[in-house]
Structure formats: C-alpha cells, structure tokens
C-alpha positions as CSV (number, residue, x, y, z in Angstrom):
1,M,-35.8,-16.8,-4.7
2,D,-37.2,-15.0,-7.7
3,S,-40.7,-15.7,-6.1
4,F,-39.8,-14.4,-2.8
5,G,-41.5,-11.4,-1.3
6,R,-39.5,-9.1,0.8
7,Q,-40.7,-10.3,4.0
8,E,-40.2,-13.9,3.2
9,F,-36.7,-13.2,2.0
10,L,-35.6,-11.5,5.0
11,Q,-37.0,-14.4,7.3
12,Y,-35.0,-16.8,5.1
13,L,-32.1,-14.7,5.2
14,A,-32.0,-14.6,9.0
15,E,-32.8,-18.2,9.6
16,G,-31.0,-19.9,6.6
17,C,-27.9,-17.5,6.5
18,I,-27.2,-14.7,9.2
19,L,-27.6,-17.3,12.3
20,P,-25.6,-20.3,10.6
21,T,-22.9,-18.0,9.3
22,A,-22.3,-16.4,12.8
23,Q,-22.6,-20.1,14.3
24,Q,-20.3,-21.5,11.7
25,G,-17.8,-18.6,12.1
26,L,-17.4,-18.9,15.9
27,E,-17.1,-22.9,15.5
28,Q,-14.2,-22.3,13.1
29,V,-12.2,-20.2,15.3
30,W,-12.8,-21.1,19.2
31,H,-9.8,-23.3,19.2
32,L,-7.7,-20.5,17.9
33,L,-9.1,-18.0,20.5
34,L,-8.9,-20.7,23.3
35,A,-4.8,-21.4,22.2
36,C,-4.4,-17.3,22.3
37,L,-5.9,-17.0,25.8
38,L,-3.6,-20.0,26.9
39,C,-0.7,-18.5,25.6
40,R,-1.7,-15.2,27.4
41,I,-2.0,-16.7,30.6
42,V,1.4,-18.7,30.4
43,C,3.1,-15.1,29.7
44,R,1.8,-13.7,32.9
45,L,3.2,-16.3,34.7
46,G,6.6,-15.8,36.5
47,I,8.5,-18.4,34.3
48,P,11.4,-18.4,32.3
49,V,11.2,-16.8,28.7
50,H,12.2,-19.9,26.8
51,V,9.2,-21.7,28.3
52,K,7.1,-18.9,27.2
53,Q,8.4,-19.0,23.6
54,L,8.0,-22.8,23.9
55,S,4.4,-22.0,24.5
56,S,3.8,-19.8,21.9
57,L,5.4,-22.0,19.3
58,A,3.4,-25.0,20.8
59,G,0.0,-22.7,20.3
60,G,1.2,-21.9,16.7
61,L,1.9,-25.4,15.6
62,Y,-1.4,-26.6,17.4
63,V,-3.6,-23.9,15.6
64,L,-1.7,-24.6,12.3
65,Y,-2.9,-28.4,12.6
66,V,-6.5,-27.6,13.4
67,F,-6.8,-25.3,10.3
68,F,-4.6,-27.1,7.9
69,E,-3.9,-30.6,9.4
70,L,-0.9,-32.3,7.9
71,H,-0.4,-29.9,5.2
72,M,0.8,-27.6,7.9
73,V,4.4,-29.0,7.3
74,W,4.8,-26.8,4.2
75,V,4.4,-23.5,6.8
76,I,7.0,-25.4,9.0
77,I,9.2,-26.2,5.9
78,L,9.4,-22.2,5.2
79,S,10.0,-21.5,8.8
80,L,13.0,-23.8,8.8
81,L,14.3,-22.6,5.8
82,C,14.1,-18.9,6.8
83,F,16.1,-19.8,9.8
84,L,18.6,-21.8,7.9
85,I,19.3,-18.9,5.6
86,L,19.5,-16.5,8.4
87,F,21.8,-18.6,10.2
88,L,24.1,-19.3,7.2
89,C,24.2,-15.6,6.4
90,R,24.6,-14.5,10.0
91,K,27.9,-12.8,9.3
92,S,26.7,-11.1,6.2
93,S,25.3,-7.4,6.1
94,S,22.7,-8.2,3.3
95,R,20.8,-11.0,5.1
96,G,17.5,-9.3,4.1
97,V,18.1,-9.5,0.6
98,F,19.6,-13.2,0.4
99,L,16.2,-14.2,2.8
100,S,13.9,-12.2,0.3
101,L,15.4,-14.2,-2.7
102,A,15.3,-17.5,-0.9
103,I,11.4,-16.9,0.0
104,L,10.5,-16.0,-3.5
105,I,12.2,-19.0,-5.0
106,Y,10.1,-21.2,-2.4
107,M,6.9,-19.4,-3.1
108,L,7.5,-19.3,-6.8
109,L,7.8,-23.1,-6.7
110,G,4.6,-23.7,-4.7
111,E,3.0,-21.5,-7.1
112,L,4.0,-23.3,-9.9
113,H,2.3,-26.4,-8.9
114,I,5.3,-28.2,-7.4
115,I,2.9,-28.5,-4.4
116,D,-0.9,-29.3,-4.7
117,P,-2.7,-26.0,-5.8
118,E,-5.6,-26.4,-3.7
119,T,-3.4,-27.4,-0.8
120,W,-1.1,-24.4,-1.2
121,H,-3.9,-21.7,-1.6
122,K,-5.3,-22.7,1.8
123,M,-2.1,-22.0,3.4
124,R,-1.2,-18.9,1.3
125,G,-2.2,-16.3,4.3
126,S,0.1,-18.3,6.9
127,Q,2.8,-18.3,4.4
128,M,2.7,-14.9,3.8
129,V,2.8,-14.0,7.4
130,V,5.9,-16.2,8.0
131,A,7.5,-14.7,5.3
132,M,7.0,-11.1,6.1
133,K,8.2,-11.7,9.8
134,A,11.3,-13.4,8.6
135,I,12.1,-10.6,6.0
136,S,11.5,-8.1,8.6
137,L,13.6,-9.6,11.2
138,A,16.5,-10.1,8.5
139,F,16.4,-6.5,7.4
140,D,16.2,-5.3,11.3
141,L,19.4,-7.4,11.9
142,D,21.4,-5.7,9.2
143,R,20.2,-2.3,10.1
144,G,21.0,-2.9,13.9
145,A,17.3,-2.4,15.0
146,V,17.8,-6.0,16.3
147,S,20.9,-6.3,18.0
148,S,21.3,-9.9,19.0
149,F,20.9,-13.0,16.6
150,P,17.8,-15.1,17.8
151,T,17.9,-18.6,18.9
152,M,16.1,-21.0,16.8
153,L,13.3,-21.4,19.5
154,E,12.9,-17.7,19.6
155,F,12.9,-17.4,16.0
156,L,10.2,-20.3,15.4
157,S,8.0,-18.9,18.1
158,Y,8.2,-15.8,16.7
159,V,7.3,-16.7,13.1
160,C,4.8,-19.1,14.5
161,F,3.5,-16.8,17.2
162,V,-0.2,-18.4,17.9
163,G,-1.8,-14.9,17.8
164,T,-0.6,-14.1,14.2
165,V,0.1,-17.2,12.3
166,I,-3.4,-17.9,10.8
167,F,-4.8,-14.5,10.4
168,G,-1.9,-12.2,10.7
169,P,-1.3,-9.4,11.3
170,W,2.6,-8.8,10.9
171,I,4.0,-7.8,14.0
172,S,7.7,-6.8,14.4
173,F,10.3,-9.3,16.3
174,T,10.4,-6.2,19.1
175,H,6.8,-6.4,19.5
176,Y,6.8,-9.8,19.6
177,R,9.4,-10.0,22.5
178,D,7.6,-7.3,24.1
179,A,4.5,-9.8,24.2
180,L,6.0,-12.3,26.0
181,D,6.6,-9.8,29.0
182,G,2.8,-10.6,29.8
183,R,1.2,-7.0,30.1
184,K,-1.8,-7.1,32.7
185,M,-5.0,-8.5,31.6
186,S,-7.2,-5.4,32.2
187,V,-10.7,-4.4,31.4
188,A,-9.4,-2.7,28.5
189,W,-7.7,-5.6,27.0
190,F,-11.0,-7.5,27.3
191,G,-13.1,-4.8,25.8
192,K,-10.6,-4.8,22.9
193,V,-10.8,-8.5,22.4
194,A,-14.6,-8.5,22.7
195,L,-15.5,-5.4,20.5
196,S,-12.9,-6.8,17.5
197,F,-14.6,-10.2,17.9
198,V,-18.3,-8.6,17.5
199,K,-17.2,-6.5,14.5
200,S,-15.6,-9.4,12.8
201,Q,-18.9,-11.4,13.0
202,V,-20.8,-8.7,11.7
203,C,-18.4,-8.3,8.8
204,L,-18.7,-12.0,8.0
205,V,-22.5,-11.9,7.9
206,V,-22.6,-8.8,5.9
207,S,-20.2,-10.3,3.2
208,T,-21.9,-13.6,3.2
209,C,-25.6,-12.8,3.7
210,I,-26.1,-9.2,2.9
211,A,-23.7,-8.0,0.3
212,P,-24.5,-10.3,-2.3
213,Y,-28.3,-9.3,-2.3
214,L,-27.6,-5.3,-1.7
215,F,-29.7,-4.8,-4.9
216,P,-32.7,-5.0,-4.9
217,Y,-33.8,-6.5,-1.7
218,F,-32.1,-4.0,0.5
219,I,-32.0,-1.2,-2.2
220,P,-34.7,-1.8,-4.2
221,I,-33.7,0.4,-7.1
222,Y,-35.6,-1.9,-9.7
223,G,-38.8,-0.6,-8.7
224,D,-40.9,-3.6,-7.3
225,G,-37.9,-4.7,-4.9
226,L,-37.7,-8.1,-6.6
227,P,-34.9,-9.4,-8.8
228,R,-35.1,-9.5,-12.3
229,R,-32.7,-11.5,-14.4
230,N,-32.7,-9.0,-17.4
231,A,-31.9,-6.2,-15.1
232,R,-29.2,-8.1,-13.3
233,R,-27.7,-9.0,-16.9
234,N,-27.7,-5.4,-17.9
235,G,-26.7,-3.8,-14.5
236,Q,-23.1,-5.2,-14.6
237,W,-22.0,-2.3,-12.4
238,L,-24.6,-2.8,-9.9
239,H,-23.3,-6.5,-9.6
240,A,-19.8,-5.6,-9.8
241,Y,-20.7,-2.9,-6.5
242,E,-22.3,-6.1,-4.8
243,T,-19.3,-8.0,-5.6
244,A,-16.9,-5.5,-4.2
245,V,-18.8,-4.7,-1.2
246,S,-18.9,-8.3,-0.2
247,F,-15.1,-8.8,-0.8
248,H,-14.5,-5.8,1.1
249,F,-16.2,-7.0,4.1
250,S,-14.4,-10.3,4.0
251,N,-11.3,-8.2,4.3
252,Y,-12.7,-6.5,7.4
253,F,-13.9,-10.1,9.0
254,V,-10.2,-11.3,8.5
255,S,-9.0,-7.9,9.9
256,Y,-10.9,-7.6,12.8
257,L,-10.6,-11.4,13.6
258,S,-6.7,-10.9,13.5
259,E,-6.9,-7.9,15.9
260,T,-9.1,-10.3,18.2
261,T,-6.4,-13.0,18.0
262,I,-3.2,-10.6,18.3
263,V,-4.7,-8.8,21.3
264,M,-5.8,-12.2,23.0
265,A,-2.4,-13.5,22.9
266,G,-0.9,-10.4,24.7
267,A,0.3,-8.3,21.6
268,G,-0.9,-5.3,19.7
269,F,-0.6,-2.6,22.4
270,S,1.7,0.7,22.3
271,E,3.0,2.3,25.5
272,H,3.3,6.0,26.2
273,K,5.4,6.5,29.5
274,D,3.3,4.5,31.9
275,H,0.1,4.3,30.0
276,L,-0.7,1.2,28.2
277,K,-3.3,1.0,25.1
278,W,-4.6,-1.9,23.1
279,D,-5.0,0.2,20.1
280,I,-3.7,-2.2,17.3
281,T,-5.8,-1.3,14.1
282,V,-5.6,-3.6,11.1
283,A,-8.2,-1.9,8.6
284,K,-10.1,1.2,8.5
285,P,-13.2,0.6,7.0
286,L,-14.7,3.9,6.7
287,N,-11.6,5.1,4.9
288,I,-12.1,2.4,2.5
289,E,-15.9,2.8,1.7
290,L,-15.7,6.5,1.9
291,P,-12.3,7.2,0.8
292,R,-10.5,10.5,0.2
293,S,-8.3,9.0,-2.4
294,M,-7.2,5.5,-3.6
295,V,-3.6,6.2,-1.8
296,E,-6.0,6.1,1.4
297,V,-7.7,3.1,0.4
298,V,-4.4,1.1,0.0
299,T,-2.8,2.2,3.4
300,S,-6.2,1.6,4.9
301,W,-6.7,-1.9,3.6
302,N,-4.3,-3.5,5.6
303,L,-2.4,-1.1,8.0
304,P,0.5,-3.5,9.2
305,M,1.1,-4.8,5.7
306,S,1.3,-1.3,4.4
307,R,3.8,-0.3,7.1
308,W,5.7,-3.4,6.2
309,L,5.8,-2.8,2.4
310,K,7.0,0.8,3.2
311,K,9.6,0.1,5.4
312,Y,11.2,-2.9,4.1
313,V,10.4,-2.8,0.2
314,F,9.3,1.0,-0.9
315,K,12.6,2.3,1.2
316,S,14.9,-0.1,-0.1
317,A,13.8,0.6,-3.6
318,L,13.5,4.3,-3.4
319,K,16.8,4.6,-5.0
320,L,15.7,3.6,-8.3
321,G,13.0,6.5,-8.5
322,T,9.7,7.0,-7.0
323,F,7.7,5.4,-9.8
324,P,10.2,2.2,-10.2
325,A,10.0,1.9,-6.3
326,I,6.0,1.9,-6.3
327,L,6.1,-0.7,-9.2
328,V,8.6,-2.9,-6.8
329,T,6.2,-2.4,-3.8
330,Y,3.1,-3.4,-5.6
331,T,4.9,-6.2,-7.4
332,A,6.5,-7.6,-4.0
333,S,2.7,-7.5,-2.6
334,A,1.4,-9.5,-5.5
335,L,4.3,-12.2,-5.0
336,L,3.3,-12.2,-1.5
337,H,-0.2,-12.8,-2.3
338,G,0.5,-15.4,-4.8
339,L,0.7,-15.9,-8.6
340,S,-2.7,-15.3,-9.5
341,F,-3.3,-13.3,-12.6
342,H,-6.4,-11.4,-11.0
343,L,-4.5,-10.3,-7.8
344,G,-1.4,-9.5,-10.1
345,A,-3.8,-7.3,-12.3
346,V,-5.4,-5.7,-9.5
347,L,-2.3,-4.9,-7.5
348,L,-0.2,-3.4,-10.6
349,S,-3.4,-1.6,-11.5
350,L,-3.7,-0.2,-8.2
351,G,0.2,0.7,-8.6
352,F,-0.6,3.0,-11.6
353,I,-3.8,4.3,-10.3
354,T,-2.2,5.6,-6.9
355,Y,0.8,7.2,-8.4
356,V,-1.4,9.1,-11.2
357,E,-3.5,10.3,-8.6
358,H,-0.8,11.3,-6.5
359,V,1.1,13.3,-8.7
360,L,-1.9,14.8,-10.3
361,R,-3.4,16.1,-7.0
362,K,0.0,17.2,-6.0
363,R,0.2,19.2,-9.1
364,L,-3.4,20.6,-8.8
365,A,-2.5,21.7,-5.1
366,T,0.6,23.4,-6.2
367,I,-1.3,25.3,-9.0
368,F,-4.2,26.2,-6.9
369,N,-2.4,26.5,-3.5
370,A,-5.2,24.4,-2.1
371,C,-5.8,21.2,0.2
372,I,-6.6,18.8,-2.5
373,L,-3.7,16.4,-2.2
374,S,-4.2,12.7,-1.8
375,K,-3.5,12.9,1.9
376,R,-5.1,15.1,4.4
377,C,-3.2,18.2,5.0
378,P,-1.9,18.8,8.5
379,S,-3.8,21.4,10.8
380,D,-0.7,23.7,10.2
381,C,-0.5,23.4,6.3
382,H,0.5,26.7,4.4
383,H,-2.2,26.4,1.4
384,Q,-4.1,29.6,1.1
385,N,-7.2,27.6,0.0
386,Q,-8.1,25.4,2.8
387,K,-11.9,25.3,3.4
388,A,-13.4,26.9,0.1
389,V,-16.5,25.1,-1.1
390,W,-14.5,24.3,-4.4
391,V,-12.0,22.5,-2.3
392,Y,-14.5,20.4,-0.6
393,G,-16.1,19.8,-4.2
394,T,-12.8,19.0,-5.8
395,N,-12.0,16.3,-2.8
396,L,-15.6,15.1,-3.2
397,F,-14.8,14.4,-6.9
398,F,-11.8,12.5,-6.2
399,S,-13.5,10.7,-3.6
400,A,-16.3,9.4,-6.0
401,L,-13.6,8.4,-8.4
402,S,-12.0,6.5,-5.8
403,I,-15.3,4.7,-5.3
404,F,-15.6,4.0,-9.0
405,H,-12.0,2.8,-9.2
406,L,-12.8,0.3,-6.3
407,I,-16.0,-1.2,-7.7
408,Y,-14.2,-1.9,-11.0
409,L,-11.3,-3.7,-9.4
410,G,-13.5,-5.3,-7.1
411,S,-15.8,-6.8,-9.6
412,L,-13.0,-9.6,-10.0
413,F,-13.6,-11.0,-6.6
414,D,-16.9,-12.7,-7.2
415,L,-17.6,-15.5,-4.5
416,D,-20.0,-17.2,-6.9
417,A,-17.2,-18.0,-9.3
418,E,-15.4,-21.0,-9.3
419,D,-11.7,-21.0,-8.2
420,E,-10.4,-22.6,-11.3
421,K,-12.0,-20.1,-13.4
422,V,-11.0,-16.9,-11.0
423,Y,-7.2,-17.8,-11.5
424,M,-7.5,-17.8,-15.3
425,A,-6.4,-14.5,-17.1
426,S,-9.6,-15.0,-19.6
427,Y,-11.8,-14.4,-16.1
428,T,-10.0,-11.1,-15.6
429,I,-10.2,-10.1,-19.4
430,Q,-13.8,-10.9,-19.5
431,K,-14.9,-9.0,-16.4
432,W,-13.2,-6.0,-17.1
433,S,-14.4,-5.9,-20.7
434,E,-17.8,-6.0,-19.6
435,L,-17.2,-2.8,-17.7
436,N,-15.6,-1.7,-20.6
437,W,-12.1,-1.3,-19.0
438,A,-13.6,2.1,-17.6
439,S,-11.1,2.4,-14.8
440,H,-7.9,1.9,-16.9
441,W,-9.3,4.4,-19.7
442,V,-9.8,6.9,-16.6
443,M,-6.4,6.4,-15.3
444,L,-5.0,7.1,-18.8
445,G,-7.1,10.3,-19.3
446,S,-5.9,11.4,-15.4
447,W,-2.0,10.7,-16.7
448,V,-2.7,12.7,-19.9
449,F,-4.2,15.6,-18.3
450,Y,-1.6,15.7,-15.9
451,W,1.1,16.1,-18.3
452,L,-0.9,18.7,-20.2
453,I,-1.1,20.9,-16.9
C-alpha cells in the first residue's frame, strides 16, 4: 500500500474492505437475529409460560450450535453444572459463594488447557455470560430478591436466553421473566433494533477498515499523507492510538449488536408507570473517547457488567475496605475474561489507576471546594467553585490524562499480532516497554502527589 495515493487507497478501502466487512457482518449474525425475532413472536402468543421458556432455550441452543457447532457442549456443561450446584445448595444461605467457587474452578480448568485453547477462547464470551447470570441468580436467591427456586427448564432458558447467550449483555433473572410476558412490538421497539444494528455495523467498519489506517491516510500528520515505515517505527504512540481506537470500536460493535439481539428478543426495556421504553444501553462511546475520568471509562465500557460487578462483587467485598474491594472486583473481572496475561495486566492496572485518580481528585475537590471529582457533581452540589475557568481546565487536564492512559492500555490489543504471541507475558512487557511504562509512572507520580497533599 505504500505506493497508493490517497484517492486510490480510499477506493480500495471502500471496495476491498468496507463493503465486504459489512456484508460478512450481516452474514454471520442473520441466524441469530432471526432466532431472536422468532422467540419474540412466540412470547407474544397466549401460550403457557413453560412453552415460552422452551422456545427461549431452543433458540439459545440453536444459535450456540450456529456459532460454535459441537463445541457448544462446554457451554451446556457449565449451565448444567451451575444448576446442579444451586440445587444441591438450595437450602443454604451461601449459594452465591459456593456457585462462584465452582464456576471459578471450572473456568480455571478450561484456561489451564484441559480443553483445547482455541476452542475455549472462542466460547469465552458465552461462558462469561452464563457464569454472570448464574452467579447473580444465586446471590438474588440468598438475598430474597428472587423468592422461588427456578425449575431446571426455567434456569436453563434464562442462562441460554437466545437474546444474550452469544454477545450478552447480562440481564437479571427478574428482567428475563418480564421479557417472557411479550411486550407489544411497537414502532419504538423496531426503531431501537434498527438503530442499534446500524451503529454496530458502522463500528465494525471503523474497527476493521478505518482505525488501522488512521495515521496518515485519514489524519496525514506525516506531511505527504503516505505511510513511512521509519515514521511508523518511531511513532509508537501513534500506532498505539490506532490500536486502541480499533479495539474500542470492536467493543462498541459487540455492545450495539448485543443491544440489537436483546431488544429483538423482547428484553432490554424499562417501565415507568404505564410507559414502556426500549432504552437499554450497553456502552457509551462518547464517555470513553472523550472521558471525564478513567472511572467514567470503566463504567461506560460495559454498563450491565459494571452494574453486575458493583452489585455482586464490589458490595460483597466492601467489608474488606475500599481498595481491597476494588482489587477483588477487577480480579473477578479478569478471571471472567480469562487467564490471559495481557487482559489481567490491563484490568489490574485499571484498578490501581482508577483508585489513585478517585482519591486524588476527591482530595483536590475538598481542598479547593470545587467540582473536580471523578464523577460529575449533581446539579444541587454544594461546592463553591463550579463553573470557574480553572475548574474546567482541571477537568480537561484529567480528561487528557485519561485518554493518555487509554492509549497506553489499548496498545496491547493489536489485531495484527498472533494470538499465541498476545497471550504471552513477554508481549505485554515488550509493548509497554516501547512506551517506557509511561502510564504506570504517571500513576505512581499521582499516588505520591496524593500522599504529599
């Protein structure tokens, strides 16, 4: 491509990448979308609830087979194992703890190559969704949020719900039950499905075809607008930014696609009195690309998972103290995502970065009596300094710092790297060494500054 002019490159990009990528994206998910729609139609019928549960389970098993073929058996084994543990502990008040330990052991066995690594990694997303649903149900039973123990059909239809079993997101057992009631297929419902699907395809194209060539074809900072290998070699931060943006938009693709499937299957709504809104939001890209803080980035990356971690992990571990609870939460997230060194390194680094940022900004907000906390102040906050220029400047500084951290952490998710190489610790060390461990040094400096003040 070095010999391409910009016009030729853009033509090649449109014909050779954008159109084929969008077409392949539709080809890969149309079975899933159709299964979700059929499940939605069945739930609208006036039939017994166990028939609706059976249709949800059948749809979930069908799409599992479409995506994983016979390897879907490992997801089924996990689902059956979860129900067995819940059934054996049904009279206990610690079902959540017992089930979490059982799932952890199962996940560790899979990650330690008891199962073929390539097969296991393909199913990691579905395994994570099933595990999160089962754990949340166990804790809700312990806390009385769910009053009656589910039947085996009800449990399996929940964890293998066709609208969430492939791409997520996590939904509670109560919301799943509400989805089976079959709300009206309104214009708002169709509009949410269509808009989320279009957004998912746009994000897929950006991640695959645009972000990898962000510099210099789209933002020609090298002068003549053409790639230079030497400039690439010396521009690790620019390449890291490209990698991070590509990774971000791949997450947005999955997030919007999961919104599409869950709403199409009849879930993902909220009710306010008699008014129904199809308003599920999985990710907030603007809060990630232009963040106020790293705390905002973490919560906006996957809102349902963030709520799950806060409700079932962070609050349960809070008795250990705030910082230990944060470490336990990020460790749990890392274990759910799999035992890959680069993911664990990123998530644990995020734990330290968000904690240091939170306590530092809290201390500064107290000293200067200003709205410079990690999260936006409510409209009725009592800070004296709310709209001063220096307040906006301080928040802008921390926003820029968050973008800096995101580029650094996202540099590990290079789509061009070989999978075997990515999972090795040496790859993570090499990538961050090229960037001089800058984010970690900034975090350490922020922590020292926090203790000094």
